[in-house]
N, CA and C of each residue as an Amber inpcrd file, in Angstrom:
protein
   609
   5.4990000   1.5260000  21.9120000   4.8970000   1.1000000  20.5930000
   5.9780000   1.6960000  19.6020000   5.8690000   0.7340000  18.3260000
   7.2570000   1.2760000  17.5560000   6.3960000   2.1510000  16.5070000
   7.3430000   3.3170000  16.1380000   7.0750000   4.4130000  14.6960000
   6.8320000   3.4790000  13.6240000   6.2490000   3.9240000  12.7540000
   5.9000000   3.5270000  11.6430000   6.9550000   4.5290000  10.7120000
   7.9610000   3.9610000   9.7390000   8.7500000   4.5580000   8.6050000
   7.8050000   5.0280000   7.8230000   7.3880000   6.2930000   7.7250000
   6.6000000   6.5420000   6.4360000   7.1070000   7.1740000   5.2590000
   6.8390000   6.8770000   4.0840000   7.4070000   7.2880000   3.1330000
   6.4670000   8.0980000   2.2240000   5.1760000   7.7300000   2.2420000
   3.8630000   8.6860000   1.4470000   2.9210000   8.5570000   2.3180000
   1.9840000   9.7750000   2.4590000   0.2750000   9.4510000   3.0110000
  -0.3230000  10.3580000   1.8900000  -1.3650000   9.3390000   1.2960000
  -2.0030000  10.1560000   0.3990000  -3.4180000   9.9170000   0.9630000
  -3.9640000  11.3960000   1.3070000  -5.6120000  11.6310000   1.8210000
  -6.5890000  11.0120000   1.6930000  -6.6990000  11.2460000   0.2910000
  -7.9730000  10.3590000  -0.2580000  -7.6800000  10.0490000  -1.9010000
  -7.8580000   8.4690000  -2.1690000  -7.7150000   7.9810000  -3.4990000
  -8.6740000   6.7270000  -3.7610000  -8.6630000   6.8360000  -5.0650000
  -9.6940000   5.7020000  -5.6420000  -8.8550000   4.8290000  -6.2520000
  -7.8860000   4.6690000  -6.4950000  -6.8070000   3.7640000  -7.0270000
  -6.3180000   2.5980000  -6.4070000  -6.3090000   2.4310000  -5.0580000
  -5.7470000   2.2220000  -4.1950000  -6.4610000   1.2750000  -3.5320000
  -7.5590000   0.4240000  -3.6720000  -8.4920000  -0.5140000  -3.1430000
  -9.7880000  -0.1760000  -3.4640000 -10.8580000  -0.8860000  -3.3000000
 -12.3380000  -0.1930000  -3.2710000 -12.6110000   1.0680000  -2.7290000
 -13.7120000   1.4640000  -3.3550000 -13.9350000   2.9960000  -2.8190000
 -12.8790000   3.8840000  -2.5780000 -13.3910000   4.9800000  -1.6700000
 -12.7930000   6.1370000  -1.5960000 -11.8000000   5.8420000  -0.0030000
 -10.5280000   5.9590000  -0.3720000  -9.4210000   5.4280000   0.8280000
  -8.3650000   5.9060000   1.1540000  -7.8540000   6.0770000   2.1680000
  -6.4180000   6.6930000   2.5660000  -5.3720000   5.7020000   2.2850000
  -4.2090000   6.0320000   1.4550000  -3.0360000   5.1950000   1.3350000
  -2.1550000   5.4570000   2.0860000  -1.2370000   4.3350000   2.6400000
   0.0290000   4.7770000   3.4620000   1.1940000   3.8180000   2.7540000
   2.0990000   4.4180000   2.0660000   3.3420000   3.6420000   1.8800000
   4.3840000   3.7070000   3.2050000   4.7670000   2.7960000   3.3250000
   5.9580000   2.3500000   4.4870000   7.2500000   2.4570000   3.6390000
   8.2590000   2.9820000   4.1750000   9.7020000   3.2940000   3.8850000
  10.3090000   1.4570000   4.4100000  10.9970000   0.6900000   3.2520000
  11.3960000  -0.5170000   3.7010000  11.0480000  -1.8470000   3.4440000
  11.9350000  -2.5880000   2.6140000  11.3480000  -3.6560000   2.1750000
  12.7120000  -4.7140000   2.0500000  12.3890000  -5.8140000   2.8170000
  13.3230000  -6.7210000   3.0470000  13.0750000  -8.2860000   1.9780000
  12.1480000  -7.7320000   0.8940000  11.8830000  -8.6650000  -0.0030000
  12.3130000  -8.5200000  -1.1080000  12.2180000  -7.4790000  -1.8470000
  12.8360000  -6.5470000  -2.9020000  12.6500000  -7.3490000  -4.2960000
  11.3560000  -7.3830000  -4.5950000  11.1190000  -8.1970000  -5.5950000
  11.5000000  -7.7220000  -7.0730000  12.1770000  -8.6680000  -7.8560000
  12.6130000  -8.0840000  -9.1600000  11.7110000  -7.2260000 -10.0330000
  12.0590000  -5.9590000 -10.8570000  10.9930000  -5.3140000 -11.0690000
   9.9070000  -4.8670000 -10.3450000  10.4380000  -4.6130000  -9.2230000
   8.8940000  -3.8350000  -8.5150000   9.0760000  -2.2540000  -8.6440000
   8.0580000  -1.9150000  -8.9340000   7.7460000  -0.2780000  -9.5720000
   8.3460000   0.4420000  -8.3540000   8.5920000   0.0640000  -6.9280000
   8.8250000   1.1410000  -5.7570000  10.2400000   0.6350000  -5.7190000
  11.1940000   0.7560000  -5.9660000  12.3740000   0.2310000  -5.7400000
  13.2950000   1.4940000  -4.4330000  12.5320000   2.6440000  -4.8960000
  13.2270000   3.5470000  -4.0560000  12.5410000   3.3990000  -2.5410000
  11.8680000   2.0330000  -2.2590000  11.3460000   2.1640000  -1.0900000
  11.8240000   0.7810000  -0.4310000  12.7790000   0.3050000  -1.2240000
  13.3900000  -0.9410000  -0.6930000  14.8170000  -0.8720000   0.3100000
  15.2000000   0.7410000   0.6960000  16.1630000   0.7460000   1.6970000
  15.1270000   1.5720000   2.8120000  15.3730000   1.5150000   4.4230000
  14.7970000   2.0750000   5.3280000  15.3330000   3.6110000   5.6320000
  16.1770000   3.6970000   4.6480000  16.7910000   5.5620000   4.3240000
  15.2580000   6.3180000   3.8460000  15.1970000   7.5420000   4.5450000
  14.6540000   8.5200000   3.8440000  13.2570000   8.5560000   4.4180000
  12.6740000   7.4050000   5.2160000  11.1860000   7.5480000   5.7070000
  11.4040000   8.5130000   6.8110000   9.9210000   8.7590000   7.3860000
   9.7490000   9.9480000   8.4360000   9.3510000   8.9520000   9.4600000
   9.7560000   8.7680000  10.4940000   9.1780000   7.9480000  11.8370000
   8.0450000   8.7740000  12.5450000   6.8420000   8.2960000  12.2190000
   5.6370000   8.5920000  12.7450000   5.0960000   7.8750000  13.8010000
   4.1540000   8.3380000  14.6160000   3.7560000   7.7190000  15.7340000
   2.3020000   7.1920000  15.2560000   2.2720000   5.5530000  15.4670000
   0.9190000   5.2060000  14.7820000  -0.7000000   6.1580000  15.5170000
  -0.4640000   6.5870000  16.6040000  -1.4730000   7.5330000  16.8740000
  -1.7210000   8.7640000  15.9510000  -0.8170000   9.4730000  15.7440000
  -0.9670000  10.4410000  14.7180000  -1.5910000   9.6800000  13.4710000
  -0.9870000   8.5250000  12.7200000  -1.7520000   8.0710000  11.3470000
  -3.1660000   7.7710000  11.6840000  -3.5000000   7.2180000  12.7840000
  -4.9220000   6.9790000  12.8430000  -5.5320000   8.1530000  13.0380000
  -5.4380000   9.3270000  13.5520000  -5.8940000  10.4570000  13.6620000
  -5.8170000  11.1670000  12.0210000  -4.6380000  10.9890000  11.2340000
  -4.8530000  11.4000000   9.6800000  -5.7610000  10.8780000   9.4500000
  -5.8770000   9.3620000   8.8920000  -6.4210000   8.9510000   8.4580000
  -8.4430000   9.0380000   9.1310000  -8.6090000   8.9950000  10.0680000
  -9.6590000   9.3550000  10.4720000 -10.1950000  11.0650000   9.8780000
  -9.4990000  11.5870000   9.6860000  -9.9450000  13.0870000   9.4690000
  -9.9380000  13.2940000   8.2420000  -9.5010000  12.2740000   7.6450000
  -9.5730000  12.4250000   6.0030000 -11.6600000  11.9930000   5.6900000
 -11.8710000  11.2870000   6.0740000 -13.2890000  10.9120000   6.2540000
 -13.7070000   9.9870000   4.9440000 -12.1260000   8.8040000   4.6560000
 -12.6340000   8.1200000   3.7790000 -13.3020000   6.7670000   4.4210000
 -13.0060000   5.9510000   3.1940000 -13.8650000   4.2630000   3.7760000
 -12.9920000   3.5550000   4.7200000 -11.4510000   3.8610000   4.5910000
 -10.4760000   3.1550000   5.1390000  -9.1800000   3.0090000   4.6270000
  -8.2880000   2.3850000   5.2860000  -6.9540000   2.8330000   4.8000000
  -6.3500000   1.4130000   3.6840000  -5.6790000   1.8660000   2.9970000
  -4.8870000   0.6150000   2.2970000  -3.1670000   0.9950000   2.7630000
  -2.5930000   0.1550000   3.2360000  -1.0680000   0.0020000   3.2830000
  -0.3680000  -0.9560000   2.6460000   0.8260000  -0.2040000   2.1870000
   1.5670000  -0.3630000   0.8800000   2.8610000  -0.1590000   1.2670000
   3.4460000  -0.5920000   0.2910000   5.0540000  -0.3440000   0.6780000
   6.0450000  -0.2460000  -0.6590000   7.5820000  -0.3270000  -0.7820000
   7.5040000  -1.3320000   0.7660000   7.2030000  -2.4320000   1.1600000
   7.1280000  -2.6500000   2.6090000   6.5670000  -3.9260000   2.7200000
   6.0670000  -3.9170000   4.0570000   4.7290000  -3.5800000   4.5050000
   4.1850000  -3.4500000   5.2330000   4.4510000  -4.3040000   6.8280000
   4.5160000  -5.6570000   6.1920000   4.6240000  -6.5870000   7.3540000
   5.9040000  -6.8730000   8.0460000   7.1530000  -5.8460000   7.4630000
   8.3380000  -5.5930000   7.9450000   8.4140000  -4.3710000   9.2640000
   6.8050000  -3.6450000   9.2570000   6.5130000  -2.8710000  10.2960000
   5.1990000  -3.0720000  10.8590000   5.0560000  -4.3620000  11.1100000
   3.7760000  -5.0320000  11.6780000   3.5970000  -4.3750000  12.9470000
   4.5140000  -3.9310000  13.9260000   4.2310000  -3.3550000  15.0670000
   3.4240000  -2.2490000  15.1530000   4.2090000  -1.3790000  14.6480000
   3.4700000  -0.1360000  14.4180000   1.9440000  -0.2210000  13.5680000
   2.1680000  -1.0190000  12.1160000   0.9840000  -0.7590000  11.4570000
  -0.3930000  -1.8620000  11.9410000  -0.0290000  -2.7180000  13.0390000
  -1.0720000  -3.3320000  13.4630000  -1.6060000  -2.1020000  14.3310000
  -1.0300000  -1.4450000  15.1270000  -2.0120000  -0.5160000  15.8410000
  -2.6300000   0.3060000  15.3980000  -2.0480000   0.6510000  14.0470000
  -2.9910000   1.6390000  12.8960000  -3.8600000   1.2610000  12.5690000
  -3.7830000  -0.1970000  12.3760000  -5.0070000  -0.9760000  11.6200000
  -6.0230000  -1.1290000  12.6350000  -5.9910000  -1.3840000  13.5570000
  -6.6900000  -1.6670000  14.9630000  -7.4910000  -0.2950000  14.8950000
  -6.5910000   0.6860000  15.0420000  -7.3610000   1.7090000  15.5670000
  -8.4480000   2.2510000  14.3420000  -8.3560000   1.7880000  13.0700000
  -8.7620000   2.3700000  11.8480000 -10.1190000   1.7800000  11.9990000
  -9.9260000   0.3430000  12.5280000 -11.1400000  -0.5670000  12.4080000
 -12.0750000  -0.5340000  13.5260000 -11.5840000  -0.0330000  14.7330000
 -12.1280000   0.0800000  15.8960000 -13.3550000   1.5450000  15.4820000
 -12.9710000   2.5750000  14.6410000 -13.6150000   3.6380000  14.4280000
 -14.7310000   3.1660000  13.3520000 -14.8790000   1.8500000  12.6340000
 -15.5000000   1.8320000  11.7970000 -15.2840000   1.5510000  10.4160000
 -14.0420000   1.5540000  10.3050000 -13.5010000   1.5620000   8.8060000
 -12.6090000   0.6240000   8.4440000 -12.4600000   0.4290000   7.1990000
 -11.9790000  -0.6110000   6.5390000 -10.1680000  -0.6320000   6.5130000
  -9.3520000  -1.9150000   6.4260000  -8.3760000  -2.2750000   6.1890000
  -8.0070000  -2.8160000   5.1580000  -7.1280000  -2.6760000   4.1610000
  -6.4040000  -3.3170000   2.9950000  -4.9630000  -3.2830000   3.2960000
  -4.5850000  -4.7090000   3.1560000  -3.1400000  -4.7490000   3.4190000
  -2.4030000  -5.3050000   2.1640000  -1.3940000  -4.6980000   1.3260000
  -0.6280000  -5.2920000   0.9050000   1.0860000  -5.9750000   1.2210000
   1.1590000  -6.9980000   0.7260000   2.2870000  -8.1950000   0.8290000
   2.8090000  -8.5890000   0.2250000   4.1240000  -8.7520000   0.1060000
   4.9210000  -9.6180000  -0.8560000   5.2460000 -11.1040000  -0.0970000
   4.7290000 -11.2340000   1.0550000   5.2530000 -12.5050000   1.6530000
   3.6360000 -13.2300000   1.5000000   3.7620000 -14.8120000   1.3910000
   3.1560000 -15.3480000   1.3460000   1.8830000 -15.6790000   2.2970000
   0.5070000 -15.4850000   2.3120000  -0.4530000 -15.5990000   3.6550000
  -0.0430000 -16.6570000   4.4020000   0.3180000 -17.8560000   3.7790000
   0.6730000 -19.2240000   4.7750000   1.7970000 -19.0070000   5.6160000
   2.7320000 -18.1940000   4.6850000   4.2800000 -17.9600000   5.6140000
   3.7290000 -16.9520000   6.6630000   3.0600000 -15.9270000   6.3810000
   2.7400000 -15.0150000   7.9180000   1.7060000 -15.9020000   8.9490000
   1.1340000 -16.4620000   8.7300000   0.1500000 -17.1340000   9.6690000
   1.2720000 -18.2720000  10.4220000   2.2700000 -18.7920000   9.6290000
   3.2710000 -19.9050000  10.3030000   4.0370000 -18.9080000  11.4670000
   4.0590000 -17.7270000  11.1370000   5.1530000 -16.9080000  12.0750000
   4.7690000 -16.9650000  13.5510000   5.6590000 -16.8590000  14.3340000
   5.3970000 -17.1690000  15.8290000   5.7920000 -15.3690000  16.1340000
   5.0930000 -14.7180000  15.6570000   4.8820000 -13.5390000  15.7390000
   3.6460000 -12.3930000  16.1180000   3.7050000 -11.9710000  17.2080000
   2.5300000 -11.5370000  17.7430000   2.0180000 -10.2190000  17.0000000
   3.1930000  -9.4570000  16.5300000   2.7020000  -8.5200000  15.9170000
   1.9130000  -8.3950000  14.1780000   2.9110000  -9.6370000  13.8960000
   2.2550000 -10.0360000  12.4880000   0.8820000 -10.7470000  12.4100000
   0.8150000 -11.3910000  13.4770000  -0.3950000 -11.9860000  13.8580000
  -1.8560000 -10.9460000  14.1340000  -1.0840000  -9.4020000  14.8290000
  -2.1820000  -8.5530000  15.2410000  -2.6090000  -7.8730000  13.8360000
  -1.6040000  -7.5470000  12.8990000  -2.0780000  -7.0340000  11.8030000
  -2.9140000  -7.8370000  10.7420000  -2.4520000  -9.0510000  10.4480000
  -3.3430000  -9.8230000   9.9290000  -4.9590000  -9.9040000  10.5350000
  -4.7800000  -9.7960000  11.8110000  -6.1310000 -10.0690000  12.6570000
  -7.0260000  -8.4990000  12.2790000  -5.9850000  -7.6250000  11.8710000
  -7.0250000  -5.8650000  11.5890000  -7.0220000  -5.6750000  10.3620000
  -6.7310000  -6.8250000   9.5490000  -6.5920000  -6.5560000   7.8730000
  -8.0680000  -6.9580000   7.5660000  -8.7820000  -6.5480000   6.9430000
 -10.1890000  -6.8610000   6.1840000  -9.8060000  -7.8750000   4.9840000
  -9.0250000  -7.0070000   3.7440000  -8.6280000  -7.5250000   2.5680000
  -7.4140000  -7.2760000   2.6740000  -6.5620000  -8.7120000   2.2850000
  -5.3620000  -8.9950000   2.4530000  -4.7020000  -9.2160000   0.7700000
  -3.8310000  -8.6800000   0.3720000  -3.3500000  -8.8500000  -1.4450000
  -1.7990000  -9.5530000  -1.0010000  -1.5110000 -11.0230000  -1.3160000
  -0.6750000 -11.4320000  -1.0660000   0.5370000 -12.0100000  -1.6630000
   1.6310000 -11.8030000  -1.5320000   2.6480000 -12.7540000  -2.5900000
   3.6540000 -11.8510000  -3.4110000   4.6910000 -12.0410000  -3.7060000
   5.4410000 -11.1700000  -4.3600000   5.0570000 -11.2620000  -5.6420000
   5.9810000  -9.8450000  -6.6020000   5.3240000  -9.4600000  -7.4490000
   6.4220000 -10.5870000  -8.2950000   5.9510000 -10.7650000  -9.3170000
   6.6400000 -11.4970000 -10.5580000   6.4110000 -10.9740000 -11.8100000
   7.6340000 -10.1990000 -12.3080000   7.3680000  -9.5390000 -13.3620000
   7.1450000 -10.5110000 -14.6820000   7.3570000 -11.9240000 -14.7180000
   7.0750000 -12.8960000 -15.3930000   5.8110000 -13.3280000 -15.6610000
   4.9910000 -12.7870000 -14.7120000   3.2220000 -13.2920000 -14.6790000
   2.6470000 -11.8230000 -14.6410000   2.6650000 -10.6800000 -15.3640000
   2.1420000  -9.6820000 -15.4060000   0.4930000 -10.1000000 -15.4700000
  -0.1730000  -9.0030000 -14.6400000  -1.6700000  -8.9840000 -14.4520000
  -2.2500000  -8.1680000 -15.2140000  -2.9450000  -8.6560000 -16.2080000
  -3.6080000  -7.2440000 -16.8790000  -5.1920000  -7.0490000 -16.7980000
  -5.4560000  -7.9760000 -15.8160000  -7.2140000  -8.3350000 -15.6690000
  -7.3080000  -7.6300000 -14.6520000  -6.7730000  -8.4060000 -13.4680000
  -7.3940000  -7.9090000 -12.0570000  -7.1350000  -6.6860000 -11.5000000
  -7.6360000  -5.7900000 -10.9390000  -7.2630000  -4.2840000 -10.4310000
  -6.2260000  -4.4020000  -9.1980000  -5.4850000  -3.7240000  -9.1920000
  -4.7470000  -3.1760000  -8.0600000  -2.9430000  -4.2280000  -7.7670000
  -3.3160000  -5.4340000  -8.7650000  -2.3780000  -6.0820000  -8.5860000
  -1.1720000  -5.9200000  -9.5690000  -0.1320000  -6.6250000  -9.3160000
   0.5880000  -6.7250000 -10.8620000   0.9330000  -7.8480000 -11.4570000
   0.7360000  -9.1510000 -10.6650000   1.1110000 -10.4420000 -11.4450000
   0.2080000 -11.4240000 -11.1620000  -0.1300000 -12.2590000 -11.6360000
  -0.9270000 -13.4750000 -11.5420000  -0.9830000 -14.2070000 -10.3830000
   0.2240000 -14.4100000  -9.7530000   0.3930000 -15.1270000  -8.5920000
  -0.0610000 -14.3370000  -6.9700000  -0.6100000 -13.1580000  -7.5880000
  -0.7540000 -12.5830000  -6.2360000  -2.0890000 -12.7620000  -5.6660000
  -2.6140000 -12.9870000  -4.6070000  -3.5170000 -13.3790000  -3.9820000
  -4.8600000 -12.6260000  -3.2890000  -5.6730000 -12.3900000  -3.6890000
  -6.8860000 -11.9220000  -2.9160000  -7.7250000 -12.4620000  -1.7650000
  -6.9670000 -12.3750000  -0.7330000  -7.8980000 -12.7690000   0.8640000
  -8.8680000 -11.7050000   1.1160000 -10.0620000 -12.4870000   1.3770000
 -11.1260000 -11.6420000   2.2660000 -10.7240000 -12.3560000   3.7630000
 -10.5190000 -11.4920000   4.3040000 -10.0720000 -11.9000000   5.8950000
 -11.5090000 -11.5170000   6.7780000 -12.0280000 -10.5980000   6.6280000
 -13.3880000 -10.4890000   7.1500000 -14.7700000 -10.1860000   5.8910000
 -15.4650000  -9.9930000   6.4160000 -16.5820000  -9.4960000   5.1370000
 -17.0490000  -8.0330000   5.0850000 -16.0900000  -7.4130000   5.7710000
 -16.1030000  -5.9660000   6.0660000 -15.9800000  -4.8640000   4.7060000
 -15.3600000  -5.9080000   4.0630000 -14.7370000  -5.1810000   2.6360000
 -15.0760000  -6.0990000   1.4870000 -15.8170000  -5.9120000   0.8790000
 -16.2560000  -6.6350000  -0.5120000 -15.3410000  -6.4340000  -1.6300000
 -14.8110000  -7.3140000  -2.6030000 -14.0360000  -7.6040000  -3.6210000
 -14.6920000  -6.9350000  -4.5850000 -15.2840000  -5.7650000  -4.9370000
 -16.0980000  -5.5340000  -5.7720000 -15.2740000  -4.8310000  -7.1850000
 -15.4300000  -6.0990000  -8.3470000 -14.5920000  -5.3010000  -9.2670000
 -14.4350000  -4.1040000  -9.7170000 -13.2190000  -3.2010000 -10.0810000
 -13.2460000  -2.1660000 -10.8630000 -11.7070000  -2.1910000 -11.3860000
 -11.8420000  -1.1920000 -12.7590000 -10.9170000  -1.1310000 -13.5890000
  -9.5740000  -0.5960000 -12.7920000  -8.1660000  -0.9210000 -13.2400000
  -7.1840000  -0.0070000 -12.7010000  -7.3740000   1.2370000 -13.1830000
  -6.4890000   2.2210000 -12.0060000  -6.5920000   3.6290000 -12.3700000
  -5.3070000   4.1810000 -12.0040000  -4.9250000   5.1560000 -12.9340000
  -3.7140000   5.7640000 -12.2760000  -4.1960000   7.3460000 -11.9180000
  -3.6850000   7.7870000 -10.7180000  -4.0070000   8.9860000 -10.1910000
  -2.8900000   9.9810000 -10.3970000  -2.7050000  11.2780000 -10.7690000
  -1.5190000  12.2760000 -10.9630000  -2.1320000  13.3970000 -10.0150000
  -1.1810000  13.6320000  -8.6700000  -1.4360000  14.7740000  -8.3550000
  -0.0670000  15.8620000  -8.3890000  -0.7540000  16.6550000  -8.4980000
   0.3210000  18.1250000  -8.6000000   0.1140000  18.9860000  -7.5500000
   1.3880000  18.9330000  -6.8650000   1.1250000  20.0970000  -5.5090000
   1.3190000  21.5560000  -5.8450000   1.2900000  22.3050000  -5.0990000
   0.9850000  23.8350000  -5.0700000   2.7520000  23.8270000  -5.6000000
   3.7010000  23.0630000  -5.1550000   4.9700000  23.6120000  -5.6670000
   5.6620000  23.0710000  -6.7820000   4.1580000  22.1520000  -7.7580000
   4.6400000  21.6080000  -8.8000000   5.2910000  20.4170000  -8.8340000
   5.4210000  19.6700000  -7.6430000   5.5670000  18.5070000  -7.5740000
   4.4510000  17.5090000  -8.1750000   4.8120000  16.5860000  -8.6910000
   3.7910000  15.8290000  -9.4580000   4.0270000  14.1130000  -9.1780000
   3.3110000  13.2400000  -8.1490000   2.9830000  12.1210000  -7.9390000
   2.1370000  11.4790000  -8.7860000   2.4250000  10.3070000  -8.7400000
   1.5320000   9.2760000  -9.1980000   1.4460000   7.9480000  -8.8120000
   0.2330000   7.6630000  -8.7150000  -0.0680000   6.3270000  -7.7390000
  -1.3240000   5.5670000  -8.7850000  -1.4030000   4.2670000  -8.4070000
  -2.3840000   3.5000000  -9.2080000  -1.3120000   2.6820000  -9.6390000
  -1.8840000   1.7410000 -10.7490000  -1.1250000   0.7840000 -11.6050000
  -1.3640000   0.7460000 -12.9830000  -0.1020000   0.6290000 -13.6190000
  -0.1490000   0.6500000 -14.8560000   1.4640000   0.1310000 -15.5890000
   1.4880000  -0.2400000 -16.5430000   2.6810000  -1.2230000 -17.0940000
   3.7530000   0.1660000 -17.3290000   5.0890000  -0.5010000 -17.3730000
   6.0570000   0.7630000 -17.2170000   5.8900000   1.3790000 -18.5600000
   5.7250000   1.0230000 -19.3920000   5.7970000   1.7140000 -20.6490000
   4.5490000   2.9190000 -20.7070000   3.6540000   2.7830000 -20.1390000
   2.3980000   3.9430000 -19.7070000   2.8200000   4.7640000 -19.0660000
   3.6690000   4.0220000 -17.8100000   3.7280000   5.3580000 -16.9100000
   5.2080000   6.2060000 -17.5060000   6.0390000   5.5580000 -17.9930000
   7.2810000   6.1110000 -18.6010000   6.6890000   7.3360000 -20.0120000
   5.5440000   7.1970000 -20.4780000   5.0710000   7.7330000 -21.5330000
   4.2500000   8.9050000 -20.5540000   3.5780000   8.7830000 -19.7590000
   2.9330000   9.7970000 -18.9870000   3.7540000  10.4960000 -18.3850000
   5.2710000  10.1760000 -17.8410000   6.0710000  11.0080000 -17.4100000
   6.7420000  11.5870000 -18.0460000   6.8860000  10.9680000 -19.2070000
   7.9900000  11.6710000 -20.2290000   7.9610000  13.4890000 -20.4870000
   9.5230000  13.6210000 -20.3270000   9.4570000  15.5330000 -20.4040000
   9.6010000  16.0370000 -18.9220000   8.9460000  15.3110000 -17.7700000
   9.0190000  16.0060000 -16.7210000  10.3060000  16.0440000 -16.0040000
  10.7790000  17.0040000 -15.2440000  11.9330000  16.9870000 -14.5310000
  12.1240000  15.7770000 -13.5540000  12.8560000  15.1400000 -13.3380000
  12.7510000  13.7850000 -12.7390000  12.6490000  14.3270000 -11.0160000
  13.3730000  15.3320000 -11.0430000  12.7990000  15.9080000  -9.7680000
  11.5750000  16.2060000  -8.9950000  10.8650000  16.6220000 -10.0060000
   9.4990000  17.1130000  -9.8830000   8.4610000  15.8430000 -10.1040000
   8.7130000  14.8620000 -10.3850000   7.8670000  13.4740000 -10.8610000
   8.3910000  12.0610000  -9.9500000   7.3940000  11.6180000  -9.4490000
   7.6820000  10.4040000  -8.6130000   6.6530000   9.5460000  -8.9060000
   6.8900000   8.1730000  -8.8560000   6.0490000   6.9110000  -8.6640000
   5.7770000   6.6570000  -7.7570000   4.2580000   6.1410000  -7.1860000
   4.1930000   5.5970000  -6.1710000   2.8360000   4.4280000  -6.5450000
   3.3070000   3.8620000  -7.4120000   2.2800000   2.3510000  -7.7860000
   2.2060000   1.6790000  -6.4320000   1.1650000   0.6770000  -6.9490000
   0.9490000  -0.4850000  -5.7650000   1.9400000  -1.5560000  -6.2180000
   2.0050000  -2.4090000  -5.0310000   2.8930000  -3.6520000  -5.3630000
   3.0120000  -4.6500000  -6.2590000
């Protein structure tokens, strides 16, 4: 089974989907949407190869309602993430997956791993980020073309406001996740040393 190229593991968050969730950002994206907030995740360099079984164990140990898969592009690593998603679902937790691909394009692929990841996903957010179609109304998404697709009834699409979360490590490193426009993020991070602050918003 293929390792997952892990960029960030966030044990507990209320900003990356409904309820209390664990969030995983993967390293590497072949879509590379212009204006993406995570261009540092485009390249496959810098990620940590991680066994799916280890990720499943960490997610379940977090005691959250489920996992949200972000990127980077999760479907570029469908083999490893399909195993992660299936393991989380088997434990009675939910799976939310973000992708820059269109749902119909994913379904049309003759790829067993893509199909397996779709099968193990409860709530899919699909479509590329479009900086000319910014979405200021719906939570978790960046542009109005992106679609919410409930693939099962396990995870209801409960309306919640967008949130930003700021995490400060014991070493003083600051990480931001959630969704906000670029101006809000720039104001929030203004004056912080670049090496101590990083952004990890949703796609």
